[in-house]
Gaussian input, Z-matrix of N, CA and C with variables (Angstrom, degrees):
# hf/3-21g

backbone

0 1
 N
 C     1     B1
 C     2     B2     1     A1
 N     3     B3     2     A2     1     D1
 C     4     B4     3     A3     2     D2
 C     5     B5     4     A4     3     D3
 N     6     B6     5     A5     4     D4
 C     7     B7     6     A6     5     D5
 C     8     B8     7     A7     6     D6
 N     9     B9     8     A8     7     D7
 C    10    B10     9     A9     8     D8
 C    11    B11    10    A10     9     D9
 N    12    B12    11    A11    10    D10
 C    13    B13    12    A12    11    D11
 C    14    B14    13    A13    12    D12
 N    15    B15    14    A14    13    D13
 C    16    B16    15    A15    14    D14
 C    17    B17    16    A16    15    D15
 N    18    B18    17    A17    16    D16
 C    19    B19    18    A18    17    D17
 C    20    B20    19    A19    18    D18
 N    21    B21    20    A20    19    D19
 C    22    B22    21    A21    20    D20
 C    23    B23    22    A22    21    D21
 N    24    B24    23    A23    22    D22
 C    25    B25    24    A24    23    D23
 C    26    B26    25    A25    24    D24
 N    27    B27    26    A26    25    D25
 C    28    B28    27    A27    26    D26
 C    29    B29    28    A28    27    D27
 N    30    B30    29    A29    28    D28
 C    31    B31    30    A30    29    D29
 C    32    B32    31    A31    30    D30
 N    33    B33    32    A32    31    D31
 C    34    B34    33    A33    32    D32
 C    35    B35    34    A34    33    D33
 N    36    B36    35    A35    34    D34
 C    37    B37    36    A36    35    D35
 C    38    B38    37    A37    36    D36
 N    39    B39    38    A38    37    D37
 C    40    B40    39    A39    38    D38
 C    41    B41    40    A40    39    D39
 N    42    B42    41    A41    40    D40
 C    43    B43    42    A42    41    D41
 C    44    B44    43    A43    42    D42
 N    45    B45    44    A44    43    D43
 C    46    B46    45    A45    44    D44
 C    47    B47    46    A46    45    D45
 N    48    B48    47    A47    46    D46
 C    49    B49    48    A48    47    D47
 C    50    B50    49    A49    48    D48
 N    51    B51    50    A50    49    D49
 C    52    B52    51    A51    50    D50
 C    53    B53    52    A52    51    D51
 N    54    B54    53    A53    52    D52
 C    55    B55    54    A54    53    D53
 C    56    B56    55    A55    54    D54
 N    57    B57    56    A56    55    D55
 C    58    B58    57    A57    56    D56
 C    59    B59    58    A58    57    D57
 N    60    B60    59    A59    58    D58
 C    61    B61    60    A60    59    D59
 C    62    B62    61    A61    60    D60
 N    63    B63    62    A62    61    D61
 C    64    B64    63    A63    62    D62
 C    65    B65    64    A64    63    D63
 N    66    B66    65    A65    64    D64
 C    67    B67    66    A66    65    D65
 C    68    B68    67    A67    66    D66
 N    69    B69    68    A68    67    D67
 C    70    B70    69    A69    68    D68
 C    71    B71    70    A70    69    D69
 N    72    B72    71    A71    70    D70
 C    73    B73    72    A72    71    D71
 C    74    B74    73    A73    72    D72
 N    75    B75    74    A74    73    D73
 C    76    B76    75    A75    74    D74
 C    77    B77    76    A76    75    D75
 N    78    B78    77    A77    76    D76
 C    79    B79    78    A78    77    D77
 C    80    B80    79    A79    78    D78
 N    81    B81    80    A80    79    D79
 C    82    B82    81    A81    80    D80
 C    83    B83    82    A82    81    D81
 N    84    B84    83    A83    82    D82
 C    85    B85    84    A84    83    D83
 C    86    B86    85    A85    84    D84
 N    87    B87    86    A86    85    D85
 C    88    B88    87    A87    86    D86
 C    89    B89    88    A88    87    D87
 N    90    B90    89    A89    88    D88
 C    91    B91    90    A90    89    D89
 C    92    B92    91    A91    90    D90
 N    93    B93    92    A92    91    D91
 C    94    B94    93    A93    92    D92
 C    95    B95    94    A94    93    D93
 N    96    B96    95    A95    94    D94
 C    97    B97    96    A96    95    D95
 C    98    B98    97    A97    96    D96
 N    99    B99    98    A98    97    D97
 C   100   B100    99    A99    98    D98
 C   101   B101   100   A100    99    D99
 N   102   B102   101   A101   100   D100
 C   103   B103   102   A102   101   D101
 C   104   B104   103   A103   102   D102
 N   105   B105   104   A104   103   D103
 C   106   B106   105   A105   104   D104
 C   107   B107   106   A106   105   D105
 N   108   B108   107   A107   106   D106
 C   109   B109   108   A108   107   D107
 C   110   B110   109   A109   108   D108
 N   111   B111   110   A110   109   D109
 C   112   B112   111   A111   110   D110
 C   113   B113   112   A112   111   D111
 N   114   B114   113   A113   112   D112
 C   115   B115   114   A114   113   D113
 C   116   B116   115   A115   114   D114
 N   117   B117   116   A116   115   D115
 C   118   B118   117   A117   116   D116
 C   119   B119   118   A118   117   D117
 N   120   B120   119   A119   118   D118
 C   121   B121   120   A120   119   D119
 C   122   B122   121   A121   120   D120
 N   123   B123   122   A122   121   D121
 C   124   B124   123   A123   122   D122
 C   125   B125   124   A124   123   D123
 N   126   B126   125   A125   124   D124
 C   127   B127   126   A126   125   D125
 C   128   B128   127   A127   126   D126
 N   129   B129   128   A128   127   D127
 C   130   B130   129   A129   128   D128
 C   131   B131   130   A130   129   D129
 N   132   B132   131   A131   130   D130
 C   133   B133   132   A132   131   D131
 C   134   B134   133   A133   132   D132
 N   135   B135   134   A134   133   D133
 C   136   B136   135   A135   134   D134
 C   137   B137   136   A136   135   D135
 N   138   B138   137   A137   136   D136
 C   139   B139   138   A138   137   D137
 C   140   B140   139   A139   138   D138
 N   141   B141   140   A140   139   D139
 C   142   B142   141   A141   140   D140
 C   143   B143   142   A142   141   D141
 N   144   B144   143   A143   142   D142
 C   145   B145   144   A144   143   D143
 C   146   B146   145   A145   144   D144
 N   147   B147   146   A146   145   D145
 C   148   B148   147   A147   146   D146
 C   149   B149   148   A148   147   D147
 N   150   B150   149   A149   148   D148
 C   151   B151   150   A150   149   D149
 C   152   B152   151   A151   150   D150
 N   153   B153   152   A152   151   D151
 C   154   B154   153   A153   152   D152
 C   155   B155   154   A154   153   D153
 N   156   B156   155   A155   154   D154
 C   157   B157   156   A156   155   D155
 C   158   B158   157   A157   156   D156
 N   159   B159   158   A158   157   D157
 C   160   B160   159   A159   158   D158
 C   161   B161   160   A160   159   D159
 N   162   B162   161   A161   160   D160
 C   163   B163   162   A162   161   D161
 C   164   B164   163   A163   162   D162
 N   165   B165   164   A164   163   D163
 C   166   B166   165   A165   164   D164
 C   167   B167   166   A166   165   D165
 N   168   B168   167   A167   166   D166
 C   169   B169   168   A168   167   D167
 C   170   B170   169   A169   168   D168
 N   171   B171   170   A170   169   D169
 C   172   B172   171   A171   170   D170
 C   173   B173   172   A172   171   D171
 N   174   B174   173   A173   172   D172
 C   175   B175   174   A174   173   D173
 C   176   B176   175   A175   174   D174
 N   177   B177   176   A176   175   D175
 C   178   B178   177   A177   176   D176
 C   179   B179   178   A178   177   D177
 N   180   B180   179   A179   178   D178
 C   181   B181   180   A180   179   D179
 C   182   B182   181   A181   180   D180
 N   183   B183   182   A182   181   D181
 C   184   B184   183   A183   182   D182
 C   185   B185   184   A184   183   D183
 N   186   B186   185   A185   184   D184
 C   187   B187   186   A186   185   D185
 C   188   B188   187   A187   186   D186
 N   189   B189   188   A188   187   D187
 C   190   B190   189   A189   188   D188
 C   191   B191   190   A190   189   D189
 N   192   B192   191   A191   190   D190
 C   193   B193   192   A192   191   D191
 C   194   B194   193   A193   192   D192
 N   195   B195   194   A194   193   D193
 C   196   B196   195   A195   194   D194
 C   197   B197   196   A196   195   D195
 N   198   B198   197   A197   196   D196
 C   199   B199   198   A198   197   D197
 C   200   B200   199   A199   198   D198
 N   201   B201   200   A200   199   D199
 C   202   B202   201   A201   200   D200
 C   203   B203   202   A202   201   D201
 N   204   B204   203   A203   202   D202
 C   205   B205   204   A204   203   D203
 C   206   B206   205   A205   204   D204

   B1=1.4453
   B2=1.5294
   B3=1.3012
   B4=1.4562
   B5=1.5219
   B6=1.3170
   B7=1.4607
   B8=1.5185
   B9=1.3207
   B10=1.4618
   B11=1.5173
   B12=1.3262
   B13=1.4601
   B14=1.5216
   B15=1.2911
   B16=1.4536
   B17=1.5338
   B18=1.3156
   B19=1.4674
   B20=1.5226
   B21=1.2991
   B22=1.4613
   B23=1.5283
   B24=1.3016
   B25=1.4660
   B26=1.5270
   B27=1.3205
   B28=1.4539
   B29=1.5275
   B30=1.3170
   B31=1.4524
   B32=1.5257
   B33=1.3222
   B34=1.4697
   B35=1.5346
   B36=1.3179
   B37=1.4718
   B38=1.5278
   B39=1.3244
   B40=1.4639
   B41=1.5234
   B42=1.3145
   B43=1.4563
   B44=1.5265
   B45=1.3007
   B46=1.4543
   B47=1.5224
   B48=1.3235
   B49=1.4546
   B50=1.5247
   B51=1.3053
   B52=1.4593
   B53=1.5241
   B54=1.3144
   B55=1.4604
   B56=1.5227
   B57=1.3046
   B58=1.4639
   B59=1.5315
   B60=1.3338
   B61=1.4683
   B62=1.5273
   B63=1.3207
   B64=1.4664
   B65=1.5213
   B66=1.3146
   B67=1.4611
   B68=1.5258
   B69=1.3372
   B70=1.4627
   B71=1.5243
   B72=1.3294
   B73=1.4672
   B74=1.5232
   B75=1.3356
   B76=1.4615
   B77=1.5310
   B78=1.3107
   B79=1.4643
   B80=1.5308
   B81=1.3227
   B82=1.4650
   B83=1.5263
   B84=1.3173
   B85=1.4666
   B86=1.5174
   B87=1.3205
   B88=1.4616
   B89=1.5289
   B90=1.3266
   B91=1.4651
   B92=1.5253
   B93=1.3229
   B94=1.4587
   B95=1.5232
   B96=1.3275
   B97=1.4672
   B98=1.5272
   B99=1.3210
   B100=1.4592
   B101=1.5244
   B102=1.3206
   B103=1.4678
   B104=1.5198
   B105=1.3363
   B106=1.4581
   B107=1.5321
   B108=1.3205
   B109=1.4626
   B110=1.5294
   B111=1.3122
   B112=1.4626
   B113=1.5188
   B114=1.3283
   B115=1.4564
   B116=1.5186
   B117=1.3056
   B118=1.4594
   B119=1.5209
   B120=1.3154
   B121=1.4613
   B122=1.5149
   B123=1.3114
   B124=1.4643
   B125=1.5141
   B126=1.2798
   B127=1.4567
   B128=1.5134
   B129=1.2805
   B130=1.4512
   B131=1.5156
   B132=1.3110
   B133=1.4593
   B134=1.5231
   B135=1.3180
   B136=1.4575
   B137=1.5146
   B138=1.3260
   B139=1.4590
   B140=1.5254
   B141=1.3251
   B142=1.4572
   B143=1.5134
   B144=1.3225
   B145=1.4643
   B146=1.5284
   B147=1.3117
   B148=1.4636
   B149=1.5189
   B150=1.3091
   B151=1.4591
   B152=1.5238
   B153=1.3134
   B154=1.4675
   B155=1.5184
   B156=1.3247
   B157=1.4698
   B158=1.5224
   B159=1.3290
   B160=1.4648
   B161=1.5206
   B162=1.3172
   B163=1.4604
   B164=1.5248
   B165=1.3140
   B166=1.4716
   B167=1.5197
   B168=1.3247
   B169=1.4602
   B170=1.5247
   B171=1.3193
   B172=1.4612
   B173=1.5218
   B174=1.3212
   B175=1.4590
   B176=1.5228
   B177=1.3194
   B178=1.4652
   B179=1.5211
   B180=1.3219
   B181=1.4690
   B182=1.5264
   B183=1.3255
   B184=1.4539
   B185=1.5127
   B186=1.2994
   B187=1.4634
   B188=1.5066
   B189=1.3008
   B190=1.4567
   B191=1.5124
   B192=1.3053
   B193=1.4526
   B194=1.5059
   B195=1.3145
   B196=1.4604
   B197=1.5263
   B198=1.2918
   B199=1.4635
   B200=1.5158
   B201=1.2775
   B202=1.4591
   B203=1.5115
   B204=1.3099
   B205=1.4684
   B206=1.5041
   A1=107.57
   A2=117.90
   A3=122.32
   A4=110.35
   A5=115.82
   A6=120.42
   A7=112.13
   A8=117.14
   A9=119.42
   A10=113.02
   A11=119.21
   A12=120.06
   A13=113.49
   A14=119.65
   A15=120.35
   A16=110.65
   A17=115.39
   A18=123.80
   A19=114.15
   A20=117.12
   A21=121.76
   A22=114.02
   A23=119.55
   A24=119.68
   A25=111.33
   A26=117.18
   A27=119.96
   A28=111.88
   A29=116.97
   A30=121.07
   A31=109.11
   A32=117.91
   A33=119.91
   A34=110.93
   A35=115.85
   A36=123.73
   A37=113.79
   A38=118.66
   A39=120.87
   A40=109.49
   A41=116.32
   A42=121.07
   A43=108.40
   A44=115.40
   A45=120.94
   A46=108.27
   A47=116.44
   A48=121.97
   A49=108.59
   A50=116.33
   A51=120.74
   A52=108.98
   A53=115.40
   A54=121.85
   A55=109.60
   A56=115.52
   A57=119.69
   A58=110.61
   A59=116.51
   A60=120.39
   A61=111.07
   A62=117.13
   A63=119.98
   A64=110.37
   A65=118.02
   A66=120.92
   A67=111.64
   A68=116.17
   A69=119.92
   A70=110.66
   A71=116.54
   A72=120.03
   A73=110.21
   A74=117.57
   A75=121.30
   A76=111.14
   A77=116.71
   A78=120.57
   A79=110.76
   A80=116.76
   A81=120.45
   A82=111.50
   A83=117.20
   A84=120.32
   A85=109.94
   A86=117.30
   A87=121.20
   A88=111.20
   A89=116.39
   A90=120.55
   A91=111.30
   A92=116.50
   A93=121.09
   A94=111.31
   A95=116.52
   A96=119.93
   A97=110.21
   A98=116.90
   A99=120.88
   A100=111.63
   A101=116.33
   A102=120.90
   A103=112.12
   A104=116.83
   A105=122.22
   A106=109.77
   A107=114.62
   A108=122.02
   A109=109.95
   A110=115.82
   A111=122.42
   A112=108.11
   A113=114.89
   A114=119.46
   A115=109.41
   A116=115.57
   A117=121.63
   A118=107.90
   A119=115.59
   A120=120.70
   A121=105.95
   A122=116.61
   A123=119.51
   A124=110.04
   A125=114.96
   A126=122.10
   A127=108.68
   A128=115.53
   A129=121.07
   A130=112.40
   A131=115.06
   A132=120.53
   A133=109.99
   A134=115.27
   A135=120.15
   A136=115.61
   A137=118.08
   A138=120.78
   A139=113.49
   A140=118.10
   A141=120.76
   A142=115.53
   A143=117.70
   A144=120.46
   A145=111.01
   A146=116.73
   A147=121.07
   A148=110.62
   A149=117.28
   A150=120.68
   A151=110.72
   A152=118.14
   A153=121.82
   A154=110.95
   A155=117.04
   A156=120.30
   A157=110.48
   A158=117.50
   A159=120.24
   A160=111.44
   A161=117.55
   A162=121.55
   A163=110.87
   A164=116.68
   A165=120.17
   A166=112.20
   A167=117.13
   A168=119.67
   A169=113.12
   A170=118.04
   A171=120.97
   A172=112.50
   A173=117.98
   A174=120.97
   A175=109.53
   A176=117.24
   A177=120.43
   A178=114.42
   A179=119.31
   A180=119.77
   A181=113.90
   A182=117.18
   A183=119.69
   A184=109.59
   A185=116.21
   A186=120.00
   A187=107.08
   A188=115.33
   A189=121.46
   A190=109.11
   A191=115.83
   A192=119.19
   A193=108.75
   A194=116.56
   A195=119.62
   A196=110.90
   A197=115.95
   A198=120.97
   A199=109.03
   A200=115.40
   A201=120.30
   A202=108.40
   A203=115.39
   A204=118.81
   A205=110.14
   D1=123.44
   D2=179.78
   D3=-70.48
   D4=150.19
   D5=-176.80
   D6=-58.03
   D7=-31.29
   D8=-176.64
   D9=-83.48
   D10=2.68
   D11=-177.22
   D12=-116.15
   D13=8.96
   D14=178.84
   D15=-122.37
   D16=157.01
   D17=175.60
   D18=53.48
   D19=38.32
   D20=171.76
   D21=65.96
   D22=18.00
   D23=177.47
   D24=-97.10
   D25=21.27
   D26=177.80
   D27=-89.96
   D28=14.43
   D29=176.11
   D30=-74.11
   D31=148.58
   D32=179.42
   D33=-56.95
   D34=133.14
   D35=178.00
   D36=62.38
   D37=16.25
   D38=177.33
   D39=-79.52
   D40=146.38
   D41=175.76
   D42=-149.73
   D43=160.28
   D44=179.24
   D45=-80.64
   D46=132.06
   D47=178.29
   D48=-90.69
   D49=128.95
   D50=-179.55
   D51=-80.52
   D52=103.09
   D53=179.58
   D54=-100.94
   D55=170.43
   D56=176.92
   D57=-59.94
   D58=-38.25
   D59=179.18
   D60=-64.77
   D61=-39.86
   D62=178.45
   D63=-66.59
   D64=-40.64
   D65=177.79
   D66=-64.83
   D67=-37.90
   D68=176.95
   D69=-65.71
   D70=-42.75
   D71=177.43
   D72=-61.14
   D73=-43.54
   D74=179.15
   D75=-59.86
   D76=-44.27
   D77=179.83
   D78=-64.88
   D79=-43.96
   D80=-179.95
   D81=-65.54
   D82=-41.66
   D83=178.28
   D84=-64.88
   D85=-41.74
   D86=178.84
   D87=-60.18
   D88=-45.74
   D89=178.46
   D90=-63.27
   D91=-39.54
   D92=-179.29
   D93=-66.72
   D94=-43.24
   D95=178.47
   D96=-64.23
   D97=-42.77
   D98=179.41
   D99=-61.52
   D100=-34.85
   D101=-179.94
   D102=-85.91
   D103=-2.95
   D104=-177.16
   D105=53.00
   D106=48.52
   D107=-174.70
   D108=-119.49
   D109=-173.97
   D110=176.44
   D111=-117.86
   D112=155.09
   D113=176.45
   D114=-147.33
   D115=168.05
   D116=177.73
   D117=-129.68
   D118=126.73
   D119=171.95
   D120=-107.25
   D121=122.68
   D122=-176.48
   D123=-132.46
   D124=159.04
   D125=177.96
   D126=171.33
   D127=175.21
   D128=-179.23
   D129=-66.82
   D130=158.84
   D131=178.52
   D132=-62.71
   D133=135.33
   D134=176.87
   D135=86.85
   D136=5.02
   D137=-179.38
   D138=-91.07
   D139=-2.53
   D140=175.60
   D141=97.13
   D142=18.45
   D143=-179.64
   D144=-61.07
   D145=-52.46
   D146=-177.99
   D147=-66.22
   D148=-41.11
   D149=178.57
   D150=-60.58
   D151=-43.40
   D152=179.96
   D153=-61.61
   D154=-47.33
   D155=-179.15
   D156=-64.94
   D157=-47.52
   D158=-179.74
   D159=-61.25
   D160=-42.52
   D161=-179.66
   D162=-64.08
   D163=-46.05
   D164=-178.06
   D165=-66.44
   D166=-42.02
   D167=-177.70
   D168=-74.04
   D169=-15.35
   D170=178.09
   D171=-91.58
   D172=2.70
   D173=178.26
   D174=-68.15
   D175=142.26
   D176=-176.35
   D177=-67.40
   D178=-12.48
   D179=-177.17
   D180=-73.04
   D181=-13.73
   D182=-178.81
   D183=-82.22
   D184=133.93
   D185=172.63
   D186=-115.35
   D187=107.29
   D188=-177.32
   D189=-94.36
   D190=91.86
   D191=177.09
   D192=-103.62
   D193=131.77
   D194=179.73
   D195=-62.14
   D196=140.07
   D197=176.14
   D198=-127.56
   D199=154.86
   D200=174.83
   D201=-115.77
   D202=143.07
   D203=-179.98
   D204=-119.92

């Protein structure tokens, strides 16, 4: 799914605004991935929880290599 086709950002000239909450989510997700752990992002409906996670995980800096345990 392309970044411009999810979470209602397919409007002309729409872009994601980098807010303090988005930066906090990015930092928390980064720490969680580095620790190979799980986390929960929660909040009320419509506050951007899903958008934050989708935006952060679609950043090119992540290298998702399959691992076996």
